[in-house]
C-alpha positions in Angstrom: 16.2 -12.5 -23.2 13.4 -14.3 -21.6 12.9 -13.9 -17.8 12.0 -16.7 -15.4 12.1 -16.5 -12.0 11.6 -13.3 -9.6 12.0 -14.5 -6.0 11.6 -11.5 -3.1 12.8 -11.9 0.3 12.1 -9.4 2.8 11.8 -6.6 0.1 10.0 -3.7 -0.2 6.4 -4.9 1.3 7.1 -8.7 1.0 8.1 -9.8 4.5 8.1 -13.6 3.2 10.0 -15.1 0.4 7.9 -15.4 -2.3 8.4 -17.1 -5.8 7.5 -16.0 -9.0 7.4 -17.7 -12.4 7.6 -15.1 -15.7 8.3 -18.1 -17.8 5.7 -17.6 -20.6 4.7 -21.0 -21.7 4.0 -20.7 -25.2 4.9 -18.0 -28.0 0.6 -17.2 -28.4 0.7 -17.1 -24.1 3.4 -14.3 -24.1 1.9 -12.6 -21.0 2.3 -12.5 -17.0 -0.3 -10.8 -15.5 0.0 -9.1 -11.9 -3.3 -7.7 -10.4 -3.7 -6.3 -7.2 -5.0 -3.2 -5.6 -2.7 0.1 -5.0 -0.5 0.1 -2.8 -0.5 -3.7 -2.8 3.2 -4.2 -4.0 2.8 -4.1 -7.6 5.4 -1.2 -8.6 7.6 -2.5 -5.1 8.1 -6.1 -8.3 9.1 -4.0 -10.6 11.6 -2.4 -8.9 12.5 -4.6 -7.7 13.5 -6.7 -10.7 15.6 -3.2 -11.8 17.4 -4.0 -8.8 18.3 -6.8 -9.1 19.2 -6.6 -11.7 21.5 -3.1 -12.5 22.3 -2.2 -8.7 22.6 1.4 -7.9 22.4 2.0 -11.6 18.6 0.8 -11.5 15.9 3.5 -12.1 13.8 3.1 -9.0 10.7 4.5 -8.2 11.3 5.7 -4.9 15.9 5.9 -5.6 15.1 9.6 -4.7 18.5 11.5 -4.8 19.9 10.0 -1.1 22.8 7.7 -1.0 22.5 3.9 -2.3 23.3 2.5 1.1 20.1 4.2 2.6 18.1 3.5 -0.2 19.0 -0.1 0.0 18.2 -0.1 4.1 14.8 1.7 3.0 14.3 -1.7 1.1 14.4 -4.0 3.8 10.6 -4.9 5.1 11.0 -2.6 8.5 8.7 -5.5 10.2 11.3 -8.0 9.2 14.6 -9.0 11.6 16.7 -5.9 10.3 19.9 -8.8 11.1 18.6 -10.9 8.1 18.1 -8.3 5.3 16.7 -8.6 2.2 17.0 -10.1 -1.6 16.2 -10.5 -4.8 16.8 -13.4 -7.6 16.1 -12.7 -10.9 16.3 -15.8 -13.2 16.5 -15.4 -16.9 17.6 -17.0 -19.9 19.6 -16.0 -23.0 20.7 -17.3 -26.7 24.4 -16.4 -27.2 25.7 -17.6 -30.5 23.0 -20.0 -31.0 23.9 -21.4 -27.5 21.2 -21.0 -24.8 22.3 -20.3 -21.4 20.7 -19.6 -18.1 21.3 -16.9 -15.7 20.3 -16.8 -11.8 21.2 -13.5 -10.6 20.8 -13.0 -7.0 21.4 -9.8 -5.5 21.2 -9.9 -0.9 21.8 -7.1 1.5 22.2 -7.1 5.6 23.8 -4.9 8.2 26.9 -6.1 9.8 29.0 -4.4 12.0 31.0 -2.0 9.7 27.8 -1.0 7.8 25.7 -2.0 4.9 27.2 -4.9 2.5 25.6 -6.3 -0.4 26.3 -9.6 -2.3 26.0 -10.3 -5.7 26.3 -13.8 -6.8 25.7 -14.8 -10.5 24.7 -18.9 -11.2 25.1 -19.4 -14.6 23.6 -23.0 -15.9 23.1 -23.4 -12.3 26.7 -23.2 -10.6 28.3 -19.6 -9.7 30.7 -17.9 -12.0 32.9 -15.9 -9.8 33.8 -14.1 -12.9 30.4 -13.0 -13.8 29.6 -12.4 -9.9 32.9 -9.7 -9.8 31.8 -7.7 -12.9 28.0 -8.1 -13.6 28.1 -4.6 -14.3 28.9 -4.9 -17.2 27.6 -8.5 -17.9 24.5 -6.7 -17.2 24.5 -3.8 -19.9 25.2 -6.7 -22.5 21.9 -8.5 -21.9 19.9 -5.4 -21.0 21.7 -2.4 -20.4 20.7 0.3 -18.1 19.8 3.3 -20.5 17.5 1.3 -22.3 15.3 0.0 -19.6 12.8 2.9 -19.8 11.5 2.0 -23.6 10.8 -1.7 -21.6 9.4 -0.8 -18.4 7.5 1.9 -18.0 3.8 2.9 -16.5 0.8 4.4 -17.5 2.6 7.9 -16.3 4.4 8.0 -19.0 1.8 7.4 -21.3 0.3 10.2 -20.5 3.1 12.3 -20.5 3.5 11.4 -24.1 0.1 11.8 -25.0 0.6 15.6 -25.2 2.8 15.7 -27.8 4.5 19.1 -26.7 6.0 18.0 -24.2 6.5 14.5 -25.5 9.7 16.2 -27.2 12.1 15.4 -24.3 11.0 12.1 -23.7 11.9 11.5 -27.4 15.3 12.9 -27.1 16.4 11.2 -24.1 15.0 7.8 -25.8 15.9 8.2 -29.2 19.8 9.3 -27.6 19.5 6.1 -25.5 18.3 3.9 -28.1 21.3 5.2 -30.5 23.8 5.7 -27.6 24.5 9.0 -28.1 24.1 9.5 -23.9 27.6 9.0 -24.2 27.8 11.9 -27.1 26.5 14.5 -25.0 28.4 13.6 -21.9 31.4 14.1 -24.1 29.8 17.8 -25.1 29.0 18.5 -21.4 33.0 17.2 -20.7 34.4 19.9 -23.4 31.7 22.1 -21.8 33.4 22.0 -18.5 37.1 22.6 -20.1 35.9 25.1 -21.7 34.6 27.2 -18.5 37.5 26.4 -17.2 39.7 28.0 -19.6 37.9 31.0 -19.8 38.6 31.8 -16.5 42.2 32.5 -17.8 41.1 34.8 -20.1 43.1 37.6 -20.7 41.5 41.0 -22.8 42.7 43.8 -24.5 40.7 47.1 -23.4 38.2 47.9 -25.6 37.1 44.5 -25.3 37.8 44.3 -21.6 35.2 47.1 -21.0 32.3 45.0 -23.2 32.7 42.3 -21.2 32.7 44.6 -18.0 29.6 46.1 -18.8 28.3 42.3 -19.6 29.6 41.6 -16.4 28.1 44.4 -14.8 24.8 43.5 -16.4 24.5 39.8 -14.7 26.5 40.9 -11.0 22.8 43.1 -11.1 20.6 40.2 -12.4 22.2 38.2 -9.5 21.8 40.5 -7.0 17.8 41.0 -7.8 18.3 36.7 -7.8 19.3 37.7 -4.0 16.8 39.9 -3.4 14.3 37.9 -4.8 15.6 34.7 -2.5 15.9 36.9 0.4 12.0 37.6 0.3 11.0 33.8 -1.2 13.1 32.6 2.3 10.7 36.1 4.4 7.4 35.0 2.7 9.0 31.2 3.6 9.2 32.5 7.7 6.0 34.0 7.3 4.0 30.8 5.9 6.0 28.5 8.3 4.7 31.1 11.1 1.2 31.3 9.8 1.3 27.0 9.3 2.2 27.1 13.0 -0.4 29.6 14.2 -2.8 27.5 12.3 -2.2 24.6 14.3 -1.9 26.1 17.4 -5.5 27.1 16.9 -6.5 23.7 15.7 -5.4 22.6 19.0 -7.5 25.3 21.2 -10.5 24.2 19.2 -9.5 20.7 20.4 -8.9 21.6 23.6 -12.0 23.7 24.0 -14.2 21.0 22.9 -14.4 22.3 19.3 -14.2 18.3 18.5 -16.8 17.5 21.4 -19.1 20.4 19.5 -19.0 18.8 16.4 -20.4 15.7 18.3 -22.9 16.8 19.6 -25.8 15.4 17.8 -23.9 11.7 17.9 -23.9 11.8 21.9 -27.1 12.8 22.5 -28.4 10.0 19.7 -25.9 7.4 21.9 -27.5 9.0 24.9 -30.9 8.5 24.1 -30.5 5.3 22.7 -28.3 4.0 26.6 -31.5 5.1 29.0 -34.0 3.7 26.4 -31.2 0.2 27.2 -31.4 0.8 31.0 -35.2 1.3 31.0 -35.8 -1.5 29.2 -33.5 -3.5 31.4 -35.0 -1.9 34.7 -38.4 -3.5 33.1 -37.4 -6.7 33.1 -35.7 -6.7 36.4 -39.0 -5.5 38.0 -41.2 -8.0 36.7 -38.6 -11.3 37.8 -38.9 -9.1 41.8 -42.9 -9.4 41.7 -43.0 -13.1 40.8 -40.0 -15.6 41.4 -37.2 -13.3 42.4 -37.8 -12.8 46.4 -37.4 -16.4 46.8 -33.2 -15.1 46.4 -33.7 -13.9 49.7 -35.2 -17.6 51.3 -32.8 -20.0 49.9 -32.0 -21.3 53.7 -35.3 -21.5 54.7 -36.8 -23.5 51.3 -33.7 -25.7 51.7 -35.0 -26.3 55.7 -38.6 -27.1 54.1 -37.1 -29.7 52.3 -34.9 -31.6 55.0 -38.1 -31.0 56.9 -40.1 -32.6 53.9 -37.9 -35.4 53.4 -37.7 -36.4 57.5 -41.6 -36.4 57.6 -41.8 -38.6 55.1 -39.5 -40.8 56.6 -42.0 -40.1 59.8 -44.3 -41.4 58.5 -43.3 -44.8 56.9 -41.8 -45.4 60.3 -45.0 -45.0 62.2 -47.2 -46.7 59.4 -44.4 -50.0 60.2 -44.3 -49.2 64.0 -48.9 -50.5 63.6 -47.5 -53.6 60.9 -45.1 -53.9 63.5 -47.2 -54.2 67.2 -50.0 -55.9 65.6 -47.3 -59.1 64.5 -45.6 -59.2 67.9 -49.3 -59.3 69.0 -49.5 -62.4 66.6 -46.6 -64.0 68.0 -46.9 -63.7 71.9 -50.9 -65.1 71.6 -49.3 -68.1 69.4 -46.7 -69.0 72.1 -49.6 -68.9 74.7 -51.7 -70.9 72.6 -48.7 -73.3 72.6 -48.3 -73.3 76.2 -45.0 -71.5 76.4 -44.4 -70.4 80.1 -44.3 -67.0 81.4 -41.1 -66.4 81.7 -40.1 -67.1 78.3 -43.1 -65.4 76.6 -42.1 -62.4 78.8 -38.3 -62.6 77.4 -39.7 -62.6 73.6 -42.4 -59.8 74.8 -39.3 -57.5 76.2 -37.4 -58.5 72.8 -40.2 -57.4 70.7 -41.1 -54.4 72.3 -37.4 -53.1 72.0 -36.8 -54.0 68.7 -40.0 -52.2 67.7 -39.1 -49.2 69.8 -35.8 -49.0 67.8 -37.4 -49.7 64.4 -39.8 -47.1 63.9 -37.5 -44.5 66.2 -37.9 -42.2 63.2 -41.3 -42.4 64.4 -41.1 -39.5 66.8 -40.3 -36.7 64.5 -42.9 -34.2 64.5 -44.9 -33.5 61.7 -46.2 -30.2 60.7 -46.0 -29.2 57.3 -47.5 -32.3 55.2 -46.5 -31.2 52.4 -48.3 -33.1 49.2 -45.5 -35.0 46.2 -46.7 -32.7 44.4 -45.5 -29.4 46.5 -42.1 -30.8 47.2 -41.9 -31.8 43.5 -42.0 -28.1 42.9 -39.7 -27.2 45.4 -37.0 -29.8 44.2 -37.4 -28.4 41.4 -37.1 -24.6 42.0 -34.3 -25.5 44.5 -32.2 -27.1 41.9 -33.0 -25.3 38.2 -35.5 -23.1 38.5 -33.9 -20.4 40.4 -30.1 -20.9 39.9 -31.0 -20.3 36.3 -33.3 -17.0 37.6 -30.1 -16.1 39.4 -27.3 -16.3 36.9 -29.9 -14.5 34.2 -30.2 -11.5 36.9 -26.8 -11.7 37.9 -25.9 -10.6 33.9 -28.7 -8.2 33.2 -27.2 -6.3 36.4 -23.8 -6.4 35.0 -25.0 -5.4 32.0 -26.9 -2.8 33.1 -23.8 -1.2 35.4 -21.8 -1.3 32.0 -24.4 0.9 30.6 -24.6 3.2 33.4 -20.8 3.5 33.2 -21.0 4.3 29.0 -24.1 7.0 30.0 -21.7 8.4 32.4 -19.1 8.8 30.3 -21.4 10.2 27.6 -23.8 12.9 30.0 -19.8 13.9 31.1 -18.7 14.8 27.6 -22.0 16.5 27.2 -21.0 18.4 30.2 -17.6 19.4 28.2 -20.1 20.4 25.0 -19.1 24.0 24.7 -21.5 26.6 23.5 -21.9 27.9 19.6 -20.6 31.4 20.8 -17.8 29.8 23.0 -15.8 28.5 20.2 -17.0 30.9 17.5 -14.1 33.3 18.1 -11.8 30.4 17.6 -13.1 29.2 14.1 -13.2 33.0 13.1 -9.2 32.9 14.2 -9.3 30.1 12.0 -10.6 30.9 9.0 -8.4 33.8 9.2 -5.3 32.1 9.2 -6.1 29.9 6.4 -6.7 32.5 4.3 -3.7 34.0 5.0 -1.9 31.0 4.4 -3.5 30.5 1.2 -2.2 34.1 0.2 1.0 33.3 1.9 1.6 29.9 -0.3 0.3 31.9 -3.6 3.0 34.8 -3.3 5.8 32.0 -2.6 4.8 30.1 -5.3 4.7 33.5 -7.6 8.0 34.4 -6.5 9.2 31.2 -7.5 8.1 31.5 -11.1 10.0 35.2 -11.0 13.2 33.5 -10.0 13.0 30.9 -12.2 12.4 34.0 -14.6 15.5 35.5 -13.7 17.6 32.7 -13.5 17.1 32.3 -17.1 17.4 35.7 -18.3 20.7 35.0 -15.7 21.7 32.2 -18.0 21.2 33.7 -21.3 23.0 36.6 -20.7 26.2 34.5 -19.3 25.6 32.8 -22.3 26.0 35.7 -24.0 28.9 36.8 -21.8 30.5 33.3 -22.9 30.2 34.8 -25.9 32.8 38.1 -25.5 34.5 36.0 -23.7 35.5 33.9 -26.5 35.5 36.5 -29.3 38.1 38.1 -26.8 40.2 34.9 -26.7 40.5 35.1 -30.1 41.3 38.6 -30.5 44.4 38.0 -27.4 47.7 36.4 -29.3 49.0 36.0 -25.9 46.5 33.5 -25.5 47.0 31.5 -28.1 47.4 28.2 -26.3 43.6 29.2 -24.2 42.7 30.2 -27.8 43.8 27.1 -29.1 42.4 24.8 -26.6 38.9 26.4 -26.5 39.1 26.9 -30.4 40.4 22.5 -30.2 37.3 22.1 -27.7 34.4 23.7 -30.5 35.5 22.1 -32.9 34.9 18.7 -30.9 31.8 19.7 -29.5 30.9 20.5 -33.2 32.2 16.9 -34.2 30.5 15.7 -32.0 27.7 17.0 -32.6 27.6 16.5 -36.2 28.4 13.1 -35.6 25.2 13.4 -33.4 23.2 14.9 -36.1 24.7 11.9 -38.5 23.7 9.1 -36.8 19.8 10.5 -35.6 19.1 11.1 -39.9 21.1 7.8 -40.3 17.9 6.2 -37.8 15.5 8.7 -37.9 13.9 7.1 -40.8 13.7 3.4 -39.1 12.3 4.7 -35.7 9.4 7.0 -38.1 8.3 4.0 -40.2 8.1 1.6 -36.9 6.0 4.0 -34.8 3.8 4.7 -38.0 3.6 1.3 -38.1 2.5 0.3 -34.4 0.5 3.6 -34.6 -1.6 1.4 -37.7 -1.8 -1.5 -36.0 -3.1 -0.2 -33.0 -5.6 2.1 -34.5 -6.7 -0.3 -37.4 -7.0 3.4 -39.3 -4.2 3.4 -42.2 -5.5 6.1 -43.5 -5.7 8.3 -40.6 -1.9 9.3 -40.6 0.3 8.8 -44.0 3.4 9.7 -42.1 4.9 10.7 -39.0 8.1 12.8 -38.3 10.1 13.3 -36.2 12.8 16.5 -36.0 16.4 15.5 -35.9 17.1 18.9 -33.6 14.3 19.7 -31.4 12.4 15.7 -31.8 9.2 17.3 -31.8 6.6 15.3 -33.5 4.6 16.3 -37.3 2.1 14.6 -38.2 0.9 14.4 -42.1 -2.9 12.7 -42.1 -4.0 10.6 -45.2 -3.9 13.4 -47.8 -0.4 14.8 -46.8 -1.4 17.7 -45.1 0.0 18.7 -42.0 -2.4 17.7 -39.0 -2.0 19.4 -35.5 -2.2 17.2 -32.7 -5.5 18.4 -31.4 -7.1 16.6 -34.5 -6.8 13.7 -33.1 -8.6 12.4 -30.4 -8.2 11.8 -27.0 -7.6 8.2 -27.2 -6.1 8.4 -30.5 -3.2 10.6 -28.9 -2.9 8.1 -26.0 -2.4 5.7 -28.8 0.1 7.3 -30.7 2.0 7.3 -27.1 2.1 4.1 -26.7 3.2 3.9 -30.7 6.4 5.9 -30.0 7.1 3.9 -26.9 6.7 0.5 -28.8 8.4 1.6 -32.4 11.7 3.0 -30.4 12.1 -0.7 -28.3 11.6 -2.0 -32.2 14.3 0.0 -32.9 16.4 -1.4 -30.4 16.3 -4.9 -32.3 17.0 -6.5 -28.8 14.6 -9.2 -27.5 13.9 -7.8 -24.2 10.7 -8.5 -22.3 8.2 -5.5 -22.2 7.1 -4.4 -18.3 4.3 -2.0 -18.4 2.8 -1.0 -14.7 -1.2 0.1 -14.5 -0.7 0.6 -17.8 -4.8 1.2 -18.7 -4.8 4.1 -15.4 -4.4 6.7 -17.6 -6.4 5.8 -20.4 -9.7 6.4 -22.0 -12.2 3.4 -21.8 -12.7 3.7 -25.7 -9.7 2.8 -26.8 -8.5 0.9 -24.0 -9.6 -2.8 -26.2 -7.4 -1.5 -29.1 -4.0 -1.9 -26.5 -5.4 -4.5 -24.6 -5.8 -6.2 -28.4 -3.0 -5.4 -30.2 -0.6 -3.9 -28.1 -0.4 -6.2 -24.8 -0.6 -9.8 -26.4 2.6 -8.0 -29.4 4.5 -6.1 -26.8 7.4 -7.8 -26.8 7.8 -11.8 -26.2 6.8 -11.9 -22.6 5.1 -8.9 -21.5 4.4 -8.2 -17.7 1.4 -6.3 -16.9 1.4 -5.1 -13.4 -3.0 -3.9 -13.4 -5.3 -2.8 -10.6 -9.1 -3.9 -10.3 -10.1 -0.8 -12.1 -8.2 -1.7 -15.1 -7.9 -5.2 -16.9 -11.4 -6.5 -16.0 -14.5 -7.5 -17.2 -14.0 -7.6 -21.2 -10.7 -6.8 -21.1 -9.5 -9.3 -19.4 -11.8 -11.6 -21.2 -9.9 -10.5 -24.5 -6.5 -10.9 -23.3 -7.2 -14.4 -21.4 -6.4 -16.2 -24.5 -2.3 -14.9 -24.7 -2.1 -15.2 -20.8 0.3 -17.3 -19.6 0.4 -16.9 -15.5 -1.8 -14.7 -13.3 -1.0 -13.4 -10.1 -2.7 -11.8 -7.4 -0.9 -9.2 -5.5 -2.7 -8.9 -1.4 -1.6 -6.7 1.1 -2.6 -7.7 4.5 -3.2 -5.0 7.1 -2.3 -6.8 10.7 0.9 -8.4 8.9 1.9 -5.3 7.1 3.2 -7.3 4.2 2.4 -8.7 0.8 2.1 -11.9 -0.7 2.0 -13.1 -4.3 -0.7 -16.0 -4.3 -1.3 -17.7 -8.3 -4.9 -16.2 -10.1 -6.6 -12.7 -10.4 -9.4 -11.0 -8.8 -12.0 -13.6 -8.1 -14.9 -11.3 -9.3 -13.3 -10.7 -12.3 -12.8 -14.6 -12.8 -16.2 -15.5 -11.9 -17.1 -12.8 -14.5 -14.8 -14.3 -17.6 -16.2 -18.1 -16.5 
């Protein structure tokens, strides 16, 4: 099976439709690298892939214990239109009986009038197949069984858990049982226990057995009573803790109302006050300087306009006066010429009157009084002042005054806050009360943890006593001939359990050697130290891991370095994946976050390119970077960068990787 494409729309923090190509360009480049900061949506893509394939059977990171419908509702991007819903498409191709087929699985869901509606559409070779769509849950198990997904889809936390071999037994048990299909056997054994428990309630025992059973029941009853009392004490402590938290929050609120926050900001407020006063003084200085120069002229703009107008009129009057002298001289010459030519008196008188009227008309402006007599330079300066100088000054001073008003308002607010800052003596009692409540809360938390631990111990004791009681009942059942039918059922269920346990043991014994070899082979390849371990044994009963050194002697896990233990954890997962014999893609979330730096390069060079025919790595900027990115780059077929937009409250998927790392490699 090879993944080709993942499409998400309105899913989680992905608001837009994103089409992500996953097909490896060649066997030499099997890795698809996703980079993103914490919270950018790496784990969301891993969840989307599992949800698209397995639906309600998917082991998503944030599934929780709620219903599947509630989980799907939470998967819709909260900033998207609720009626639109969300969708996931997973595209892959699979070779079956020598024939390659392409599959596109589209899972979508949205709210309708009757609740949440989920649709699953499966397209085989581009055509929707109704039969496959209706029974996709069964078909999905053929391609990538949900019970095996944790062997191929995992994160750095699982590696960290397996690195502690004391805690790895349960993970190994789960992995080997899933790998060999023994989880079905486990369910059958559990179901037989349920049948046996139901039959135990029907038992009738003889008097001697009844006394023994009664004593055991009394012991269990006493323990249960003690547990009930403990639960009450735990509830009381929980109530006190909640009351303490309430009082603590109340004191915090009183501190805030009394100005506790302002007290902590006092130095900052005083610093801002000094800054504002300095800025106001600087503005005042500039305004005073302007007031001593040209600014007073802003008070007499009308007068300046009158002066300018009078100056223009005086210029016109002066020109008219000069014209009057010229015209008078001309008219005198004209009349003298007429007399010399012998013109009679009436003609001369008529022409003389006409010329006089013409002079008066043309030189009427000369009668304007002239009392300013401003020079041309002064007139130019006056024009410059009125047209540009004074308007610019007025605009600048208006801006300065507005800025001063803003600063004064800020200063008033800060001074008001400073006036509200309480004295240290005033809030000291509240601060002391806060510390007392904080200590009480810590004490109650410790008491709660102690009681919870005592309850767990008591539960284990009750379970042990209950098991002993069940054994007594089993013995009594066998001794009661009249309960033959009950004994027969219990006996048959016990035989069936024994047979199933034997079958499980034989299956594990048959395959455990191969699994051990795969794990050892993977570990030697990763550490490149063939002599470090000669063998790795996994106990068929407890699934505890036993290590043998190169000389054949038993080796304690703590003799391995922290990095070697982490590589051993990876080898356990890799060995189980190899043992599955299934060509499935490997998807690893935050692969290096839990590993020490001295062994990161081992994984980058020896594990990631060979973990599977297709490997999806989801990394932060602190993991695969620098030399690790340079080492893995020849095996990277695709790389994507996941970025979260605070404004849009959604993530985007873009080709590429972290810019600084790209530049570093280049």
